[in-house]
N, C-alpha and C positions, 0 to 999 in steps of 0.2 A: 345442198350444193350450191342453190341460188344464194343463200345467206352466206355462205363462205365466198363466193365471187363477190358479192357486195362489199364484204368486210375487205376483201383484196383491192378493190376498186378504191375503197374509201382510204385504205392505208397508202394506196399509189398517189391519190390525190394530196394527201398531208405530206408526204414526201416531196412533191413538186412545191408545194407553198413554203416548206422549210428552205427549199433550195434557193427560191426566187428570193425569199426574205433574207438570206444570208449573202446571196449575192448583191441584193440591193443596199443592205447594211454596209457590206464592205465596199461598195461603189461611193455610197454617203461618205463613209468614213476617209476615204483616199481624197475626196474632193475637198473635205474639210482640212486635211493634212497639207496639201497643196496651197489652198487659200492662206492658211495661217502662216506656212512657209514664206509666203510672198509677202504678207505683212510684217513679219519680225525681220525680214532682210532689210526693212527700211529704217534707218537710223532714227526717224521721227515715229517710230511705230504707235505710241501711243496717242497720237493725233492722226492716226491712218481712218479714212472715211469707212471704210468696211470693218473696223473692229467693233462696233457697237452691234452689226448685225451678226458678226460672227459668234460673239462671246455667248449669248444665250444657248447655243446649240453644242457648245463645249462642256463635256462630263470630264471626270477625271479619267474615264478609260481612252477617252479620245486623247487628251492630254497625254497619258503615258504611251500611247500608240505612236503619237507624233514626235515623241522624245526618242523612242526606240529606233525610229526611222531616220532620225536625224542627229545622231550621236556626236557630230562635229560642230553642233550650233555653239556659239560663244556663250561660256558659263554666265557671264554676268547679263546676258540678254535673257537666258533661261530662268535664272534665280528670279529675276525683275518681273519678268512674265508671270511667274508662279505666284509671286507675292500680290503682283496686280490682281489676278484671278480671286486669290483667297480672300482679299478684303473687299471684291466688288458684292459679295452677296447673291452671286447668280444663283438661279433656279436649281440648275443642273451641277453646278461645280461646288461640290464640298469635298475637300481632299480626304481621301482614305489612306490607309497604310501602303497599299499598291501602286499608288498614284506618285508615292515619293521614291519608288525604286529607280526608275530612270533618270531621276534628277540626281539622285545620290551617286549614280554609277558616273555621270558626267562631271559631277563636283569632285569626286575621288580620282578619276583618272586624270583631272587638272591638278592635282594637289592641293585643292581648295579644302584643307582638312577643318580650319575653323569655321567656314561656313556651312560645310558638311556636318560638323558636330551639332550646330544649331537646328538643322533639317533633320537629323535623325532622332533629336528629341522632340522635335514637331512630329514626326512620323509615330513615335511611342505614345505621344499625347494623343493622336487621332483614333486609338483603338476604341471601338465601341463594343466589340463582342469578344468572346473567348478565341474564335476562329482568329480574328484580327491580331490578338497577342500572340497566338501559335506563329500565325505568318512573319510577325516583327521577330520574333525571338529567332526564327530560322535565317532571315535575312540578315539579323546582326551577328548571328555566330558564322554564316557564309563570308562575311566581309569582314571578320575579325582579324584575319591575318594581315591585310593592306590597310584597315582602318581601326586602329586600337579603341578601345573603349575605356574611358577613364571613370572615377569614382562616381561622378555625378551622372554619367551615362547609365553605369550600372545601377545607381538607386532609382533612377527613373524607370529603368527595365523593371526591377523589384516592385515599384510602387504598381506599375501596370499590370504585373502579373497577378500581384496581390488583391487588385480590385475583383479580379475574377475568380478568385481563391485557389489559384494554380501551384498549390504548396509543393508538390514534387518538383515542378519547373523551378520555382524560387530557391530550392535547395542546390540544384543543379547549378543555376546561375552563380549562387554564393560561392559553390565549390570552384566555377570557373574563374571566378574575381580573383580568389585566392591564387589559383593556378596561374594567373596572369601577373602576379606579385602585385596586385593593388590591394591598398590598404582599406579595410572598412573603416566609415567614419561612423558616429552616433546615430545618423540618418539610415544607413544601412541596418544597423542592428535594430533600430527601433522598427523599420519597415518588417524585418524579419518577425520580431516578438509580435508585434499587431496582427499580422498573417496568421500565426498560431494562437493567438488569443481569440481572434474572431472564431476559430474551431474549436473554442475552450480547451486548447492543449498548453495549459499551462506549464507542464514540465518541459517541453521541448522549448517553450519561450523561455524557461529560466536558463536553458544551456547559452543562448545569446545573451541574457543577462550577465551571465559569468564572463562572457567575452568582453563586455562593456567594462566590467570591474578589472579584467586582467591587463585591459589595455589603458588602466588608470584615467577613464573616462568616468563622468558622473551621470547616473540616470538622470533623466529630466522630466519633465511634465509628461510628454508624449508616451516615456516608457511606462510611468506608475500608471497613467490612464489606460494604457493598452491592457496592463495586468488587472486593474479593477475591471475591464470588460470581459477578459479572459475568466476569471474567477465566476462573474455572474453568468456566462455562457454555461459554465458547467455545473451551474445550479448551487454554487458554494458562495452565497451572498455574504455569510460572515468572513469569508476570506477576503472577500472584495472590500467589505468594510476595514479590515485589518490595513490591507495597501492603501486605502484612501487615508485613513488616519496617519499611517506612517509618512505620507507625502508631507504634512505640515511638521512634523518632528524632524525631517531632513531637510527643511527649509525650501522645498518644492512647491511652487505656487499650484493651486488647484484651480483647473478652468472650468466653463460651463460644461465641455465634454466630458471631464471628470465626474462632476455632479450628475449629468444626464444619464452615463453608464450606470451609475451605482442607483440612480431613482429607477431607472428601467429593471435593473435587476431587483430591486424591492418589490416593484409592482408585479413582476413575472413570478415572485414567490409568494404573492399574496399579500405582502407586507404593506399596503398601501398607506397606513397610517404612520409608517415610519419615514416612507417615502416623502409624505407631505412636509413632516417635521424637517428632513433634510431639505427640502425645497425652500422652506420658509428660512432656513439659514444660509442661504447661498450668499446673501450680502455679508455675511462675517468675512467671507473670502473676497469681497469686492466683484462678487459675481452677479451679473443679472440674469435672470431665466431668459432664455429665447424661446423661439416657436416650438423647438423641439422638447424642451423642458416642459412647457404646458401641454402640449399634445400628448405626451406619454402618460401624463396624470390624467388628463381627460378621458383618453382611450382606458385606462385603467378602472377609473370610477364608473366610466359605462359599463364595463364589463362585469363589476359586481353589483349592477342595477342601482347605483347612487348617481343617478344622471341629474338629479339637482343639483347637487353638488359640482357636477361636471360643468353644468350650464352656469353656475356662480363664477368658475374657474375661467371659464369662456368670456364671461363679461368682464370679469377682471383685466384678463389678458389684453383685451381691446382698450379697456380704460387706461392701462398702462403702457399703450402705443406699441404693443407687441402684436402685428398683424397677423391674424390665422392664415394657415396655408391650406393647400387642397386637402392634404391628409387629415388637419385639424375638423374641418368641415366634413370630410367624409366620416370621421369617428362620430361625430355629433349627429349626422344625418342615420347613421346606423343604429344608435342609441335611442333616438327619437321614434325610429320605426320598430324598435323592439318594446318601445313603450306606448305603441299603436297612436303616436302623436304623427300621423302622415302628413296632416297639414303643416304642421311646423317644420317637419324634414323637407317637404317641398318648398316651403319658404325659404329655407336655408340654401338650398339649389338656385333660386331666383337670387339672393344675396350675392352668392359666387358669381353669377353671370355680371351682376352689376359692378362688382370689384374686379372684373375682367380676369378671374381665376377661372382656368378651363378644367372641369370635372373631368376626372379619369373613369376608366371602366369599373373601378371599385366603387367609386361615389355612385354611379349609375345603378350597379347591381345592388347596393344596401338599399335603394330607394324602391328598386324594382321588386326585391326580395320583400319587403315592407308591404307593398301593396298586394302582392301574389298571397302571402300568408293571410292577409285578411279577405281574400276573394275578391279583390278589385282588380281584375285582371285588365279591365279596359283601361283602368289609369297607369298601370304598369305598361300597357303598349304605348301609350303617350309618352312616356318616359323613355322607352327604347325607341320610337320615331325620333325623339329629340337627340336622343345620343346618336342615331346615326346621321341627322342632319348636321351634326356639331362634328362630323368626321371621327368620331369615337368607336373603333371597331368592337362590336361584342365579341366576348370569348365565351367558351364552352359554358362556364357558370351562368353568364346571362341567359343563355337558352335554357338550362337546367332550371333556373329558378322560373321562366315563363312555362315551362312545361309543367313544373310542378304545380304552377298556379291554375293552369287550364285543368290539370286532372283534379285538384281539389274542387273544382265547381263542377265537376263532372262533365267536362267538355273534351274528351281525350281526341276526339277528332280534330281539334283545334291543335292540340299539343303535337298530334301525329304530323301535321304541316310543317311545324318547327323541325322537325327532324330532316324533312327534306330541304328546308332552307340552310341547314347546316351541312348537309352533304353538297348542295350547290357551290358553296363558299369554301369548299374544300378543308372544312372543318371535322376533326374526327370526334364522332360522339363518345363519350366516356361511358364506362360502366353505369355511372350514376344516371345518365341519360335514359339508358335501356331500363334500368331499375325503376326509375320513375314513370317510364311510359307502361312497362309492366303491371306496375302497382295501378296506374289508371283505368288501364283495360280491365283488371280484375275487379276494380272497385264498380265499374259499370256492368259486369257480370259478363263481359266479354273474355271467357276462359281461353277459348280458341284462339283469339288474336293475343292474348297474352303469351301463350304458348309459342305461337308464330314469331313473336318478338324475340323470344328466347333463342330460336334458330337464326334470325338476323343479327343478334347480338354475337354469336359464334361465327357467323359468315364475316363480320368485321373485326374479327381475330381477337374478340373480348370473351374472357371467361366468366361465365355465370358464378356467382359466389353464394355464400349462405343467405343474403338478404333477398337475393333473387328467387332461390328456391323456396324461402320463408313465405314471401310474398304470393308465390303460385300455391303453396300448401294452405296458406290463409284464405286465399281467394276460393279454391276448390270446398273448403270446410264451410264457408259462407254460404255456398251454393247447395249445401247439403251432400257433396260428393266426397264423403269422408272416406271412402275405400281407396280411391284413387289418390287421393292427399297421402296417406298410409303408404302405398306403393311408392310414391316420390321420397317420402320421407325414409323409406327403408333403403333407397337407393343411394342416399347421401353418401354413406360410409365407402362403397364401391367406387364413388367416384373421387374419393378423398377429400370430400367437403366436410367440415365439422357441422355436427348438428348442434344448434346454440339453443338457448333457453327460449327466444322468442318463436321458434320452429316447435319445440315441445309444446309451448303453452297454446299455439294455434290449432296444432292437433287435438290436445286435451279438451279445448274450447269445442271443437269440431265432434268429437264423440258426445260430449254434454249435451249439445244442441241437437244431436241425433237420438238423444235419450238413452246413450250407451254409457252409463257412468260408471259401470264395472269396467269397462274397456279404458276408460279416462285414469280410474285408479291405478289399473295396472300399467300403464304408460306413466304416471305420475312416478310410480315405484321404480321402474326401469331408468327413468331420468337421473333419480338420486342415486342407484346404484352405479349409473355409469360415469358419475362425477359431475354431472351439470346441476349446479344449483338452482331451485326454483325460486323465482322471486316472488314480489307480492301479487302481480298479475296472474301467475299461474296458480298461486292458491285462490285469487278471488273467483277465476273463471270456474276452478273445481268445486268450489264451495256453492257457487251459482248453480252449477249441473246438479248438484247433489240436493238442493233445496228444492229444484225444479222437480225432481223425481220423488219428492216427500222424504228425503234421507236427510232430514234438518239435523238430527243428531250427529251424524257423520260430518256435517257441515260444521257444527259446533266444535267438535274434536279436531278438525282441521285448524280453525281459529286459535285454538288454544295451542296447538302444535307450533305455530308460526313463530313465536319469540323465542322458544327453545331451538329451532332451526336457524335462528339468525336473522329471521325475516320480522320486520315490525308491521304488524296489521296496518292497512291504511283506511281512510274514510270509507272506500268502496267495500272493504271487507266487513266492516261493522253493516254498512248500509245495505247490503245483500241480506244478512240474517235480519234486520230490522223490517225489511220489506216483506219478507216471508212470513216474519210473525204478524205483521199488520194483516196481510191477506187473511190469515187464520183468526184475525179479529183478537189477538193476545196482546192486547195494548200494554198489560202489565210488563210482559216479559220483554216487549220491545222497548219500554222506557227503561228497562235495567241494562240492555245492551246500550241504549242511547248513553246513560251515565257512565257506563264502563268505558265506553267512547271517550267521553269528554275528561274523565279520569286520567285517561292515556295520553292526554294533550292535544286530543284532535278537536277543533272547531267544527261543529256540525255545518254542512255545506247546502246549498239549495236541493240537492238530490235528497237528502235524509229528510228536510222539511216538506218536500212534495210527497214523500211516501206517507207522511202522516197525514197529509191534506187528503190525498187519495183516500185513504182509510176512512178518515172522518166523514166525508163526501158520501162515501159508499154507505157508512152507517147512518147518514141522514143527521149528522151532528154537527149542525151548521156552526153553534156558537164555539165549539171545541176547535172547529177547522179556523176560525176567525182568532182565536186565542194563539193558534200556530203562527198564523199572519203576523200577529203583534210580535210575538216571539223572534221572529225573523227579523221585523223592523228593528226591534231592540238590539239584535246581535250584529245589526250592520250586514244582514244577508240581503243581497237584491234577488228578486224572483227571475227566473229565466223565462223562454218561451213557454216551456212545459208547466211550469208552476203556474203561470197567469192562465194558462189554458185550462188547466186541472180548475182554478178557482171559477173561471167562467162557467165549467160544466157544472161546478157545484151550485152556484147560483141559479143556474139554468133548470137544474133538476128541483130546486125549491120553488120553481115559478117565480123568481125574482130577476125578470130579464133586464130591466133598467140596471140592477146592482151589477149583472152579467156584462153590460154594455160599459159599464163605468170603469170596470176592470179592464175592458178592452182600451179604453182611452189612456188608463194608467200605463198600460202595457206599450202603448204606441209612443207616449210621451218619453217613456223610458229608453225609447229608442230600439226597440225590438219588433221587427218585422213579423205580424201573425203567420202562422203556417198555414198550409192546407186543412190540417186535422183541426186548427183554431177554428177556421170559417165552418168546417163541417160540423163542429159541436153547436156553433152559433144557428146555423142552418137547421140543424136536427130541433134544437128547442123553439126556433120561430114557426117550424112546422106543426109544432105541438101546440102552438098558440100559447106558450109560456104557462101552461096549466102545473099545477102542482102534482108531480108525478106520486106523491104518497097517496093521493086519492085517485090516480089514474092507472088502469091496468094496461093500456096499450101503449107501446112505446115503439118509436122507428130505430132499427137497429144502426149504429153508427156506419156500418160497412154498406149500408143501403141508401145512405143519405143522397148520393148522386143519381141513383135510380129514380127516386120518387120525388124529389124537390120540384116544386112548381116554379116557374120563371117568375111569379108575382111575389114569391117568397124570397128571391135574389133581390127583387127592386125594395122589399120591406128591409132586407138587410141594409141595403144603402141608405135608405130613409133613416134608419136607427143610428147608424154610423155617423150620418150628416146630424142628426139630433144632438148625439153626444160628442160632436165636434172631433170626429175621428176623420181624416182627410181620406179620399178615394184615391188610391194611388195605383199604378201599375200592378203592384204586387196582389191585390186581391182580383182583378180581374184575370190574371194569370193562374191562380189558385182555382178560382171558379171554373173557369174555360177548361182547365186540365181534367178537373173533376168530372164535368159534363162531356167532354171528349172521350173519356176512358170508357164511358157508357154508351158511346155511339151516339148522343144527343145533339147531334149538329146543328138542328133548327135553333135550338135555345142557345147554344155557344156563338152562332152567329148574330143571334138577337142581342145577345151580351157584348159582342165585338161593335156592333152599331151603336149600343149605351155608351160604351166605353169611348169611343170616337167623338160622340156627341158631347161627351165632358171635356174634350179638348185633351184627351190621353192617347198616346200611340202607342200601339201595341208593342210588346217585347218578342224577342227569338223564341221563348218558351210557349208565346200564344200561338204564334204560326206554326211551330212544330206539331203542337197539338192538333190544330186544324187539318194540317197536310196528314197527320197520321191517321185522324179520324175519318177523313174523306176516303182514304185507302183502305180503311177497313169496312168502309160503307161501299166501296167499289165505285167510288164517284170520281174515277182518276183525272179527269178534266179538270174537275174543281181542285184537287190535290193540287195539280200542276200550276194552277193560276195562283194559288196560295204560296208555292214554292217558288214562282218568278218573282213575287211581291218580296218575298224574303231577300232574295239576291239583290233587287233593287233597292230595298232599305239597307244594304251592307251587312246582312245576316248571312252566316255561313250555315246552311242546313246541316242536320246530322246524316250521317251515311245510313243510318237505319231508316231514315224517311227516303232517301232516294232509293234504297234497296226495295222499300214496299211499293214505292210508284213505278219504277222501272219494271220489276216483275208484274206487277198489278197490269199495267199498260200491254206488256207480252201476253198475258192471260186474257185480256179483253180484246185482243187481235189488234191492237194499234201499234204495230211494229215500228213504223216510221217515228211516231212520236216518243217510243221507248228509246230509239236511236239518238234523236235530238236531245231528249233530256239527258242521255249519258254523255253525250258530247259536249253538253254546256257544263257538266258536273265536271269534266276534265279541266276544264279552264278556271275552277275555282281554287285551285292550289292544294287540293288533299294529298296525302300520302299515297303515292301510286300503288305501293303494296297492301295498303289497308283498302283503297278501292276494289282491288282484285280480290282481298280476302271476303270482304262483307257483301259486295253485290254480285261477284261472279262465283265465288266459291260457296259461300254461306246462301246466297240468293238463288241465283239460277240453276246451279249444278244440284242444290239440295231439292230443286223442283224437277230435276231430271230434263232442263232445259238445255241440253248440250249444244244445239245448232246456235242458239241465241248466247250462249256464252262465248262460243267461238267469234261469233258475229262481233261482239262488243270488244273481246280481245284484239281482234283485228283492227279495231277503231282505235284503239290504245297504242299499238304498235306502228300503225301508220300515222298518228300523231306524236310519235316518238317519247311515249310516255313508258320508259323502262322499268321492269320490274327485275326484282333480284332473284338469284338462281334457286333460292328456296322457294320463292312464290310460283314459278314455273313448274318446279317438282310437284307442288302442292296441286296445280292445276291439272297436271298430266295424271297424277294419281286419282284426282275427282273424276276427269274425263273417262278413265279406265274403269273405275267402279260402276259410273252410271252406264256406259256401255254394257258392263256386265250383267246388269240388272235383268 
């Protein structure tokens, strides 16, 4: 009842606000009109002292209102003043179709039809949207009885409608033209032909061509060029070519647009080399390529991964004095990003700025997407900030790319903040937005939050699709919850959602990982029976699952089945069998599969070579492992992080620690960041003193490294790295701190933090997160709060998991005020409100049975005007009921 009265009071206040606004606006408009009438009543109005102060506040709607209220003004003054305003480039006055209406009424009522005709043409030309065109069409029809439309007026109207592809309206206008006994000319027919050709409707366009011929007119360049476009739009490039050739036979000059239409059609059809040949022959017709000619080809070359040729064409274009436009730069920036040449792409953006070319949302999106795909989200955010500072409004795709980037680097809490920003800007998230967020939550193991997002998606009137459910099935399977995944899978048909190959593959993989290969095989057979064809990935997960359960023969049979089923085995298909055979020390059979793979046209990749390295090192065959490394080099296959780590481990096992650190140096020089596993391996071997394990019975288990490592060993690791010229960077300190903190070794982690800062290296977000979580684990909540405050001061956004541990811990510790203060500060960080409620209130406090504390924090959210979705409130109520009933 109280909430209802509050809502009513709020509604009443809003109503009063609008009444005041309207009254104020009306009063202001009336004042302007009176002032303007006073100015224009003066014969020498152009020199009136008030004019310069009055003009900046005049908008088209003000002008229309003024004319409507003063219909008896002298027409020559009205038209002169309108022209004066139109040429002044005032900030508010940009004529729109509506602003011409009262002007035209005055002109027509005074029988000034010649001036009215020019004004009507200007009105048609001012259309910027489809709605504008609809408005103009209605007005022209309304005035047709008193103010006839000539052929030129009809042609302009048809051209306007064609711009917005309003083909049905064009047909009606054409019929009205005939009804008015206005004889169409070549421009009329060409406009109709071009409109239909834009849609690829060549048949209907040919009807108007027949009208040209019936009227004893000759089709011209525009006619033929439209048909070239029409055939290209309907994917009939050969038909377009016939029209193009016919032009020269008919003595009709081909122009740059004719060439561009055909070049674009060829490129769209994948016939880029023919397009290039046509481009080179433009000079034969006396045509010079323009910016569009070059851009079409550059775009096509980039799309076919022929970006070096695209860059050469770009250089040629500039040399020939054809200046690239925004679209040209956008295409190249996108192409460079796809080649991972992000610095060059950013350089082109800077060149655009130097040339005073204004990048559009597509340009910025291309660069943002490039950075995000490489996990460089901070750089992407810099571009996003630049975009906003240049008044380029981000669109849904911009946000989706950033969300994807944050989810890729496992920072879904930051991705969720972008959802809030979209909603604040009245921007509707798409199904892609929610699918990305659901995928991000699943990737971080937050399956509960993923399902909550599913409900939010439905709340936003978006229907979950097959990819939404595929993500959820895959997420459940990866967490070992295969039976729940199977239930969702079975419910798909009832919901009318098609079960696709990706969903089958995810569930088959889940059964395989749960060591239920028989279930997986049954599902595989059902998949085929239901007409869903397995792909290489489906076969691979099944082969891997069978091998894992010692059913290698069945895996072999599946591999043999693949070609007969129309599926070509991939490198991974062979790699799974090779890895299994090598685990069993069956080197001979592994090499047979290897050679079979090569004979099938596959080039061995780094994963295949790494399998051999692991096997040889496990067998203590150092020479053979080095032979594999040489073969990799000969084949031009570069090691990845895992391959380098395996080599480091191999040399470490042989007691050759210096060789192991040499490999680490190669790894760093190749641009690879060592992983935590790499450092675990090095620490393990340093802890064992670099002894030859062939003569040593004791060995540290890799899983126990962070439990037993001494701080002195970490310092030894640093010394060895410096000795081998491997730079000490944030990455190593982050990896070591994370390892120590997971084992609750806060004292050593703190010493490491001091050492890092003494080296002049600033801790990153991961280090602070590890410290906060470790302190909470050790119930050192005051220390955790200090680290969290430092994070915020440094501009980092802590994970909500850290906040959950701290707030719940503070409550457990009886420090209620500190818990509330911490939560209140959290609310100012820009997190998604629903996610805060999910992770802190529902998954945190309610799961611990802290109902009163939950209500306390919910009250803080509501008083601070942090609104939650209806679904989240429903979840809170359910959680409160369940907790009360325990």
